[in-house]
N, CA, C and O atoms as a GROMACS GRO file, in nm:
protein
  460
    1MET      N    1   0.085  -0.118   0.000
    1MET     CA    2   0.000   0.000   0.000
    1MET      C    3   0.090   0.125   0.000
    1MET      O    4   0.187   0.131   0.075
    2PRO      N    5   0.056   0.223  -0.085
    2PRO     CA    6   0.139   0.344  -0.089
    2PRO      C    7   0.124   0.426   0.039
    2PRO      O    8   0.024   0.415   0.110
    3THR      N    9   0.224   0.508   0.067
    3THR     CA   10   0.214   0.601   0.179
    3THR      C   11   0.110   0.707   0.144
    3THR      O   12   0.072   0.721   0.028
    4THR      N   13   0.067   0.781   0.243
    4THR     CA   14  -0.029   0.889   0.219
    4THR      C   15   0.028   0.990   0.120
    4THR      O   16  -0.043   1.034   0.030
    5GLN      N   17   0.156   1.026   0.136
    5GLN     CA   18   0.216   1.122   0.045
    5GLN      C   19   0.219   1.067  -0.098
    5GLN      O   20   0.191   1.141  -0.193
    6GLU      N   21   0.252   0.939  -0.114
    6GLU     CA   22   0.253   0.879  -0.248
    6GLU      C   23   0.113   0.876  -0.308
    6GLU      O   24   0.094   0.907  -0.425
    7LEU      N   25   0.014   0.838  -0.226
    7LEU     CA   26  -0.125   0.836  -0.272
    7LEU      C   27  -0.167   0.973  -0.324
    7LEU      O   28  -0.222   0.985  -0.433
    8LEU      N   29  -0.140   1.076  -0.245
    8LEU     CA   30  -0.183   1.211  -0.283
    8LEU      C   31  -0.104   1.264  -0.402
    8LEU      O   32  -0.160   1.331  -0.488
    9ALA      N   33   0.026   1.235  -0.409
    9ALA     CA   34   0.105   1.277  -0.526
    9ALA      C   35   0.049   1.214  -0.653
    9ALA      O   36   0.039   1.281  -0.756
   10HIS      N   37   0.012   1.086  -0.647
   10HIS     CA   38  -0.049   1.019  -0.763
   10HIS      C   39  -0.184   1.082  -0.798
   10HIS      O   40  -0.218   1.098  -0.915
   11ALA      N   41  -0.260   1.119  -0.695
   11ALA     CA   42  -0.391   1.182  -0.719
   11ALA      C   43  -0.374   1.316  -0.789
   11ALA      O   44  -0.450   1.347  -0.881
   12TYR      N   45  -0.276   1.396  -0.747
   12TYR     CA   46  -0.252   1.525  -0.815
   12TYR      C   47  -0.208   1.503  -0.960
   12TYR      O   48  -0.254   1.574  -1.049
   13ASP      N   49  -0.121   1.406  -0.983
   13ASP     CA   50  -0.079   1.376  -1.121
   13ASP      C   51  -0.198   1.336  -1.207
   13ASP      O   52  -0.212   1.383  -1.320
   14ALA      N   53  -0.284   1.250  -1.154
   14ALA     CA   54  -0.401   1.205  -1.229
   14ALA      C   55  -0.498   1.320  -1.253
   14ALA      O   56  -0.555   1.332  -1.362
   15PHE      N   57  -0.519   1.406  -1.151
   15PHE     CA   58  -0.608   1.521  -1.168
   15PHE      C   59  -0.555   1.612  -1.279
   15PHE      O   60  -0.632   1.653  -1.367
   16ASN      N   61  -0.427   1.644  -1.276
   16ASN     CA   62  -0.370   1.732  -1.377
   16ASN      C   63  -0.376   1.671  -1.516
   16ASN      O   64  -0.379   1.744  -1.616
   17ALA      N   65  -0.377   1.538  -1.525
   17ALA     CA   66  -0.389   1.469  -1.654
   17ALA      C   67  -0.536   1.449  -1.692
   17ALA      O   68  -0.565   1.394  -1.798
   18ARG      N   69  -0.628   1.493  -1.607
   18ARG     CA   70  -0.772   1.479  -1.627
   18ARG      C   71  -0.815   1.332  -1.633
   18ARG      O   72  -0.908   1.297  -1.706
   19ASP      N   73  -0.746   1.248  -1.558
   19ASP     CA   74  -0.778   1.106  -1.549
   19ASP      C   75  -0.871   1.086  -1.429
   19ASP      O   76  -0.829   1.044  -1.321
   20VAL      N   77  -0.998   1.117  -1.451
   20VAL     CA   78  -1.097   1.115  -1.345
   20VAL      C   79  -1.108   0.976  -1.282
   20VAL      O   80  -1.115   0.964  -1.159
   21ASP      N   81  -1.110   0.873  -1.363
   21ASP     CA   82  -1.125   0.738  -1.310
   21ASP      C   83  -1.011   0.703  -1.214
   21ASP      O   84  -1.034   0.640  -1.110
   22ALA      N   85  -0.890   0.742  -1.248
   22ALA     CA   86  -0.775   0.713  -1.161
   22ALA      C   87  -0.788   0.787  -1.028
   22ALA      O   88  -0.760   0.729  -0.923
   23VAL      N   89  -0.831   0.913  -1.031
   23VAL     CA   90  -0.846   0.988  -0.905
   23VAL      C   91  -0.958   0.928  -0.821
   23VAL      O   92  -0.943   0.910  -0.701
   24LEU      N   93  -1.070   0.897  -0.884
   24LEU     CA   94  -1.183   0.840  -0.809
   24LEU      C   95  -1.146   0.706  -0.747
   24LEU      O   96  -1.198   0.672  -0.641
   25ALA      N   97  -1.059   0.630  -0.811
   25ALA     CA   98  -1.015   0.501  -0.756
   25ALA      C   99  -0.937   0.520  -0.626
   25ALA      O  100  -0.924   0.426  -0.548
   26MET      N  101  -0.886   0.642  -0.603
   26MET     CA  102  -0.811   0.671  -0.481
   26MET      C  103  -0.899   0.731  -0.372
   26MET      O  104  -0.851   0.762  -0.263
   27MET      N  105  -1.030   0.746  -0.402
   27MET     CA  106  -1.124   0.806  -0.308
   27MET      C  107  -1.220   0.701  -0.253
   27MET      O  108  -1.259   0.607  -0.322
   28HIS      N  109  -1.256   0.720  -0.128
   28HIS     CA  110  -1.360   0.638  -0.066
   28HIS      C  111  -1.490   0.661  -0.144
   28HIS      O  112  -1.514   0.773  -0.190
   29PRO      N  113  -1.575   0.558  -0.160
   29PRO     CA  114  -1.701   0.578  -0.234
   29PRO      C  115  -1.788   0.689  -0.178
   29PRO      O  116  -1.862   0.753  -0.253
   30ASP      N  117  -1.781   0.714  -0.047
   30ASP     CA  118  -1.860   0.821   0.015
   30ASP      C  119  -1.775   0.945   0.043
   30ASP      O  120  -1.796   1.014   0.143
   31VAL      N  121  -1.681   0.973  -0.044
   31VAL     CA  122  -1.591   1.087  -0.027
   31VAL      C  123  -1.670   1.217  -0.008
   31VAL      O  124  -1.778   1.235  -0.065
   32VAL      N  125  -1.614   1.306   0.072
   32VAL     CA  126  -1.667   1.441   0.089
   32VAL      C  127  -1.563   1.533   0.026
   32VAL      O  128  -1.447   1.535   0.068
   33TRP      N  129  -1.605   1.610  -0.076
   33TRP     CA  130  -1.512   1.688  -0.158
   33TRP      C  131  -1.560   1.833  -0.164
   33TRP      O  132  -1.680   1.856  -0.178
   34PRO      N  133  -1.470   1.931  -0.155
   34PRO     CA  134  -1.511   2.070  -0.159
   34PRO      C  135  -1.555   2.114  -0.298
   34PRO      O  136  -1.496   2.075  -0.399
   35ASN      N  137  -1.659   2.196  -0.301
   35ASN     CA  138  -1.702   2.258  -0.425
   35ASN      C  139  -1.639   2.398  -0.426
   35ASN      O  140  -1.695   2.494  -0.373
   36GLY      N  141  -1.521   2.406  -0.488
   36GLY     CA  142  -1.445   2.530  -0.488
   36GLY      C  143  -1.509   2.642  -0.570
   36GLY      O  144  -1.474   2.759  -0.552
   37MET      N  145  -1.600   2.607  -0.660
   37MET     CA  146  -1.662   2.710  -0.744
   37MET      C  147  -1.785   2.774  -0.677
   37MET      O  148  -1.801   2.895  -0.680
   38GLU      N  149  -1.870   2.691  -0.617
   38GLU     CA  150  -1.996   2.742  -0.563
   38GLU      C  151  -2.002   2.738  -0.411
   38GLU      O  152  -2.094   2.795  -0.351
   39GLY      N  153  -1.908   2.671  -0.347
   39GLY     CA  154  -1.909   2.656  -0.202
   39GLY      C  155  -1.976   2.525  -0.162
   39GLY      O  156  -2.040   2.459  -0.244
   40GLY      N  157  -1.961   2.489  -0.038
   40GLY     CA  158  -2.019   2.366   0.014
   40GLY      C  159  -1.934   2.245  -0.020
   40GLY      O  160  -1.817   2.257  -0.057
   41HIS      N  161  -1.994   2.129  -0.006
   41HIS     CA  162  -1.924   2.003  -0.031
   41HIS      C  163  -2.008   1.911  -0.117
   41HIS      O  164  -2.131   1.917  -0.118
   42LEU      N  165  -1.939   1.826  -0.190
   42LEU     CA  166  -2.000   1.722  -0.271
   42LEU      C  167  -1.984   1.590  -0.198
   42LEU      O  168  -1.892   1.575  -0.117
   43HIS      N  169  -2.072   1.495  -0.227
   43HIS     CA  170  -2.068   1.366  -0.159
   43HIS      C  171  -2.073   1.253  -0.261
   43HIS      O  172  -2.169   1.241  -0.337
   44GLY      N  173  -1.967   1.172  -0.262
   44GLY     CA  174  -1.964   1.054  -0.347
   44GLY      C  175  -1.898   1.075  -0.483
   44GLY      O  176  -1.881   1.187  -0.530
   45HIS      N  177  -1.861   0.963  -0.543
   45HIS     CA  178  -1.790   0.965  -0.672
   45HIS      C  179  -1.869   1.034  -0.782
   45HIS      O  180  -1.814   1.115  -0.856
   46ARG      N  181  -1.997   1.003  -0.793
   46ARG     CA  182  -2.078   1.061  -0.901
   46ARG      C  183  -2.080   1.214  -0.895
   46ARG      O  184  -2.063   1.281  -0.997
   47ALA      N  185  -2.100   1.267  -0.776
   47ALA     CA  186  -2.105   1.412  -0.760
   47ALA      C  187  -1.970   1.476  -0.796
   47ALA      O  188  -1.967   1.581  -0.860
   48VAL      N  189  -1.859   1.413  -0.755
   48VAL     CA  190  -1.726   1.466  -0.788
   48VAL      C  191  -1.703   1.462  -0.939
   48VAL      O  192  -1.654   1.558  -0.997
   49ARG      N  193  -1.739   1.350  -1.003
   49ARG     CA  194  -1.723   1.338  -1.148
   49ARG      C  195  -1.801   1.448  -1.221
   49ARG      O  196  -1.748   1.513  -1.311
   50GLU      N  197  -1.926   1.468  -1.182
   50GLU     CA  198  -2.011   1.569  -1.247
   50GLU      C  199  -1.957   1.710  -1.223
   50GLU      O  200  -1.960   1.794  -1.313
   51TYR      N  201  -1.908   1.736  -1.102
   51TYR     CA  202  -1.851   1.867  -1.069
   51TYR      C  203  -1.730   1.896  -1.156
   51TYR      O  204  -1.720   2.004  -1.215
   52TRP      N  205  -1.638   1.800  -1.165
   52TRP     CA  206  -1.520   1.823  -1.247
   52TRP      C  207  -1.556   1.841  -1.393
   52TRP      O  208  -1.496   1.924  -1.462
   53ALA      N  209  -1.652   1.767  -1.443
   53ALA     CA  210  -1.696   1.782  -1.583
   53ALA      C  211  -1.745   1.925  -1.607
   53ALA      O  212  -1.712   1.986  -1.709
   54ARG      N  213  -1.824   1.979  -1.515
   54ARG     CA  214  -1.873   2.118  -1.528
   54ARG      C  215  -1.758   2.216  -1.517
   54ARG      O  216  -1.748   2.311  -1.596
   55GLN      N  217  -1.670   2.193  -1.419
   55GLN     CA  218  -1.558   2.284  -1.396
   55GLN      C  219  -1.470   2.294  -1.520
   55GLN      O  220  -1.433   2.403  -1.562
   56TRP      N  221  -1.438   2.180  -1.578
   56TRP     CA  222  -1.344   2.176  -1.690
   56TRP      C  223  -1.402   2.229  -1.821
   56TRP      O  224  -1.329   2.244  -1.919
   57LEU      N  225  -1.533   2.256  -1.824
   57LEU     CA  226  -1.591   2.320  -1.942
   57LEU      C  227  -1.546   2.465  -1.953
   57LEU      O  228  -1.535   2.519  -2.063
   58THR      N  229  -1.520   2.530  -1.839
   58THR     CA  230  -1.485   2.672  -1.840
   58THR      C  231  -1.346   2.702  -1.785
   58THR      O  232  -1.288   2.805  -1.818
   59LEU      N  233  -1.294   2.613  -1.701
   59LEU     CA  234  -1.165   2.638  -1.636
   59LEU      C  235  -1.066   2.527  -1.664
   59LEU      O  236  -1.103   2.413  -1.691
   60ASP      N  237  -0.938   2.562  -1.656
   60ASP     CA  238  -0.830   2.465  -1.671
   60ASP      C  239  -0.738   2.479  -1.550
   60ASP      O  240  -0.635   2.546  -1.557
   61PRO      N  241  -0.776   2.414  -1.436
   61PRO     CA  242  -0.693   2.423  -1.316
   61PRO      C  243  -0.575   2.326  -1.320
   61PRO      O  244  -0.586   2.216  -1.374
   62HIS      N  245  -0.465   2.368  -1.265
   62HIS     CA  246  -0.346   2.282  -1.251
   62HIS      C  247  -0.295   2.302  -1.109
   62HIS      O  248  -0.273   2.415  -1.065
   63VAL      N  249  -0.275   2.191  -1.037
   63VAL     CA  250  -0.230   2.199  -0.898
   63VAL      C  251  -0.105   2.115  -0.879
   63VAL      O  252  -0.098   2.000  -0.922
   64ASP      N  253  -0.006   2.174  -0.814
   64ASP     CA  254   0.119   2.105  -0.786
   64ASP      C  255   0.146   2.108  -0.636
   64ASP      O  256   0.157   2.215  -0.577
   65PRO      N  257   0.157   1.990  -0.574
   65PRO     CA  258   0.192   1.988  -0.432
   65PRO      C  259   0.335   2.032  -0.411
   65PRO      O  260   0.426   1.988  -0.483
   66VAL      N  261   0.357   2.120  -0.313
   66VAL     CA  262   0.492   2.168  -0.284
   66VAL      C  263   0.537   2.133  -0.143
   66VAL      O  264   0.652   2.156  -0.107
   67GLY      N  265   0.446   2.077  -0.062
   67GLY     CA  266   0.483   2.035   0.072
   67GLY      C  267   0.373   1.955   0.137
   67GLY      O  268   0.254   1.977   0.112
   68PHE      N  269   0.414   1.860   0.221
   68PHE     CA  270   0.321   1.773   0.293
   68PHE      C  271   0.356   1.777   0.441
   68PHE      O  272   0.473   1.780   0.479
   69ARG      N  273   0.251   1.776   0.526
   69ARG     CA  274   0.276   1.762   0.670
   69ARG      C  275   0.153   1.700   0.735
   69ARG      O  276   0.041   1.709   0.684
   70GLU      N  277   0.176   1.639   0.849
   70GLU     CA  278   0.068   1.579   0.927
   70GLU      C  279   0.027   1.678   1.036
   70GLU      O  280   0.111   1.745   1.096
   71GLU      N  281  -0.104   1.687   1.059
   71GLU     CA  282  -0.157   1.781   1.158
   71GLU      C  283  -0.285   1.723   1.218
   71GLU      O  284  -0.388   1.716   1.150
   72ASP      N  285  -0.280   1.682   1.342
   72ASP     CA  286  -0.399   1.631   1.414
   72ASP      C  287  -0.471   1.520   1.338
   72ASP      O  288  -0.593   1.521   1.329
   73GLY      N  289  -0.396   1.424   1.284
   73GLY     CA  290  -0.456   1.312   1.214
   73GLY      C  291  -0.496   1.339   1.070
   73GLY      O  292  -0.552   1.253   1.003
   74LEU      N  293  -0.466   1.459   1.025
   74LEU     CA  294  -0.496   1.498   0.886
   74LEU      C  295  -0.366   1.521   0.811
   74LEU      O  296  -0.261   1.541   0.872
   75THR      N  297  -0.373   1.516   0.680
   75THR     CA  298  -0.257   1.548   0.597
   75THR      C  299  -0.284   1.681   0.529
   75THR      O  300  -0.383   1.698   0.458
   76VAL      N  301  -0.193   1.776   0.552
   76VAL     CA  302  -0.204   1.908   0.494
   76VAL      C  303  -0.104   1.918   0.379
   76VAL      O  304   0.016   1.894   0.396
   77VAL      N  305  -0.155   1.952   0.261
   77VAL     CA  306  -0.071   1.964   0.143
   77VAL      C  307  -0.071   2.109   0.098
   77VAL      O  308  -0.175   2.166   0.066
   78GLU      N  309   0.047   2.168   0.095
   78GLU     CA  310   0.064   2.303   0.040
   78GLU      C  311   0.065   2.286  -0.112
   78GLU      O  312   0.143   2.208  -0.166
   79VAL      N  313  -0.022   2.359  -0.180
   79VAL     CA  314  -0.042   2.340  -0.324
   79VAL      C  315  -0.028   2.472  -0.398
   79VAL      O  316  -0.085   2.574  -0.358
   80ARG      N  317   0.049   2.469  -0.504
   80ARG     CA  318   0.058   2.584  -0.596
   80ARG      C  319  -0.049   2.562  -0.703
   80ARG      O  320  -0.046   2.462  -0.774
   81GLN      N  321  -0.141   2.653  -0.712
   81GLN     CA  322  -0.258   2.639  -0.800
   81GLN      C  323  -0.258   2.748  -0.906
   81GLN      O  324  -0.246   2.867  -0.875
   82VAL      N  325  -0.270   2.706  -1.030
   82VAL     CA  326  -0.285   2.800  -1.141
   82VAL      C  327  -0.414   2.765  -1.214
   82VAL      O  328  -0.432   2.652  -1.258
   83VAL      N  329  -0.502   2.864  -1.224
   83VAL     CA  330  -0.630   2.842  -1.291
   83VAL      C  331  -0.634   2.931  -1.414
   83VAL      O  332  -0.618   3.053  -1.406
   84ARG      N  333  -0.657   2.867  -1.529
   84ARG     CA  334  -0.668   2.939  -1.656
   84ARG      C  335  -0.810   2.923  -1.710
   84ARG      O  336  -0.880   2.827  -1.679
   85ASP      N  337  -0.852   3.020  -1.792
   85ASP     CA  338  -0.976   3.000  -1.863
   85ASP      C  339  -0.947   2.910  -1.983
   85ASP      O  340  -0.831   2.874  -2.005
   86ARG      N  341  -1.046   2.874  -2.060
   86ARG     CA  342  -1.026   2.780  -2.170
   86ARG      C  343  -0.939   2.838  -2.281
   86ARG      O  344  -0.887   2.763  -2.364
   87ALA      N  345  -0.923   2.970  -2.285
   87ALA     CA  346  -0.836   3.034  -2.384
   87ALA      C  347  -0.690   3.037  -2.338
   87ALA      O  348  -0.601   3.075  -2.414
   88GLY      N  349  -0.665   2.997  -2.211
   88GLY     CA  350  -0.529   2.994  -2.159
   88GLY      C  351  -0.489   3.113  -2.076
   88GLY      O  352  -0.376   3.119  -2.028
   89THR      N  353  -0.579   3.208  -2.056
   89THR     CA  354  -0.549   3.326  -1.975
   89THR      C  355  -0.550   3.288  -1.827
   89THR      O  356  -0.645   3.225  -1.779
   90VAL      N  357  -0.446   3.327  -1.755
   90VAL     CA  358  -0.439   3.298  -1.612
   90VAL      C  359  -0.542   3.383  -1.539
   90VAL      O  360  -0.541   3.506  -1.548
   91MET      N  361  -0.631   3.315  -1.466
   91MET     CA  362  -0.734   3.382  -1.389
   91MET      C  363  -0.695   3.391  -1.241
   91MET      O  364  -0.733   3.486  -1.172
   92ALA      N  365  -0.619   3.293  -1.194
   92ALA     CA  366  -0.575   3.291  -1.055
   92ALA      C  367  -0.446   3.211  -1.046
   92ALA      O  368  -0.430   3.108  -1.111
   93GLU      N  369  -0.356   3.261  -0.963
   93GLU     CA  370  -0.232   3.190  -0.934
   93GLU      C  371  -0.205   3.214  -0.787
   93GLU      O  372  -0.182   3.327  -0.744
   94GLN      N  373  -0.208   3.105  -0.708
   94GLN     CA  374  -0.197   3.121  -0.564
   94GLN      C  375  -0.152   2.991  -0.498
   94GLN      O  376  -0.152   2.884  -0.559
   95THR      N  377  -0.114   3.004  -0.373
   95THR     CA  378  -0.083   2.888  -0.292
   95THR      C  379  -0.198   2.869  -0.195
   95THR      O  380  -0.240   2.964  -0.128
   96VAL      N  381  -0.249   2.747  -0.187
   96VAL     CA  382  -0.356   2.712  -0.094
   96VAL      C  383  -0.315   2.585  -0.021
   96VAL      O  384  -0.217   2.520  -0.056
   97GLN      N  385  -0.392   2.550   0.079
   97GLN     CA  386  -0.370   2.424   0.150
   97GLN      C  387  -0.488   2.332   0.126
   97GLN      O  388  -0.604   2.373   0.140
   98HIS      N  389  -0.459   2.209   0.090
   98HIS     CA  390  -0.559   2.104   0.080
   98HIS      C  391  -0.541   2.016   0.202
   98HIS      O  392  -0.432   1.967   0.229
   99VAL      N  393  -0.648   1.996   0.276
   99VAL     CA  394  -0.644   1.921   0.401
   99VAL      C  395  -0.722   1.792   0.380
   99VAL      O  396  -0.841   1.794   0.349
  100TYR      N  397  -0.653   1.679   0.398
  100TYR     CA  398  -0.710   1.547   0.368
  100TYR      C  399  -0.729   1.463   0.493
  100TYR      O  400  -0.647   1.465   0.585
  101LEU      N  401  -0.839   1.389   0.493
  101LEU     CA  402  -0.860   1.279   0.586
  101LEU      C  403  -0.847   1.152   0.502
  101LEU      O  404  -0.923   1.131   0.407
  102ILE      N  405  -0.752   1.068   0.538
  102ILE     CA  406  -0.730   0.942   0.468
  102ILE      C  407  -0.778   0.830   0.559
  102ILE      O  408  -0.742   0.825   0.676
  103ARG      N  409  -0.859   0.742   0.504
  103ARG     CA  410  -0.910   0.629   0.582
  103ARG      C  411  -0.900   0.502   0.498
  103ARG      O  412  -0.945   0.499   0.384
  104ASP      N  413  -0.840   0.399   0.556
  104ASP     CA  414  -0.824   0.270   0.487
  104ASP      C  415  -0.752   0.286   0.353
  104ASP      O  416  -0.785   0.217   0.256
  105GLY      N  417  -0.655   0.377   0.348
  105GLY     CA  418  -0.576   0.396   0.227
  105GLY      C  419  -0.646   0.472   0.116
  105GLY      O  420  -0.596   0.478   0.004
  106LEU      N  421  -0.762   0.533   0.147
  106LEU     CA  422  -0.838   0.609   0.047
  106LEU      C  423  -0.867   0.750   0.099
  106LEU      O  424  -0.870   0.773   0.220
  107ILE      N  425  -0.887   0.843   0.008
  107ILE     CA  426  -0.923   0.980   0.044
  107ILE      C  427  -1.069   0.979   0.090
  107ILE      O  428  -1.159   0.947   0.012
  108GLN      N  429  -1.091   1.015   0.215
  108GLN     CA  430  -1.226   1.019   0.272
  108GLN      C  431  -1.286   1.160   0.261
  108GLN      O  432  -1.405   1.178   0.237
  109ARG      N  433  -1.198   1.261   0.279
  109ARG     CA  434  -1.246   1.399   0.276
  109ARG      C  435  -1.132   1.491   0.238
  109ARG      O  436  -1.015   1.464   0.269
  110MET      N  437  -1.167   1.601   0.170
  110MET     CA  438  -1.071   1.706   0.141
  110MET      C  439  -1.138   1.840   0.165
  110MET      O  440  -1.254   1.861   0.130
  111ASP      N  441  -1.063   1.931   0.226
  111ASP     CA  442  -1.108   2.068   0.247
  111ASP      C  443  -0.999   2.162   0.196
  111ASP      O  444  -0.882   2.124   0.187
  112ILE      N  445  -1.039   2.283   0.165
  112ILE     CA  446  -0.944   2.384   0.114
  112ILE      C  447  -0.929   2.493   0.219
  112ILE      O  448  -1.028   2.544   0.273
  113ARG      N  449  -0.803   2.529   0.247
  113ARG     CA  450  -0.773   2.644   0.333
  113ARG      C  451  -0.702   2.747   0.246
  113ARG      O  452  -0.606   2.716   0.175
  114ARG      N  453  -0.751   2.868   0.255
  114ARG     CA  454  -0.684   2.976   0.184
  114ARG      C  455  -0.614   3.064   0.286
  114ARG      O  456  -0.674   3.104   0.386
  115PRO      N  457  -0.486   3.094   0.261
  115PRO     CA  458  -0.411   3.178   0.358
  115PRO      C  459  -0.469   3.317   0.369
  115PRO      O  460  -0.419   3.399   0.446
   0.00000   0.00000   0.00000
């Protein structure tokens, strides 16, 4: 079984490659995922798949992990995020924190912290 850092690094690679099936395979079936566009959280693989499909119609996000640390049973990943529109214009470039709960080797929950 991969370490938490390896699991999450693979998830970021798959997300950036738009390999939805690979990312979902790393998530618990009842995953709780942040809706970064509208707020709130999504629940389950189907909701995450549909959210990303909508998101990628208008945006081209790319996220690169730059640091990992453990905090109170959670994994905090410092992420460099660049969001472009479909024409390639940079709309946002920032560092955020993705906070993960990993259970049984799968992503159970993710939240976003903005500095």
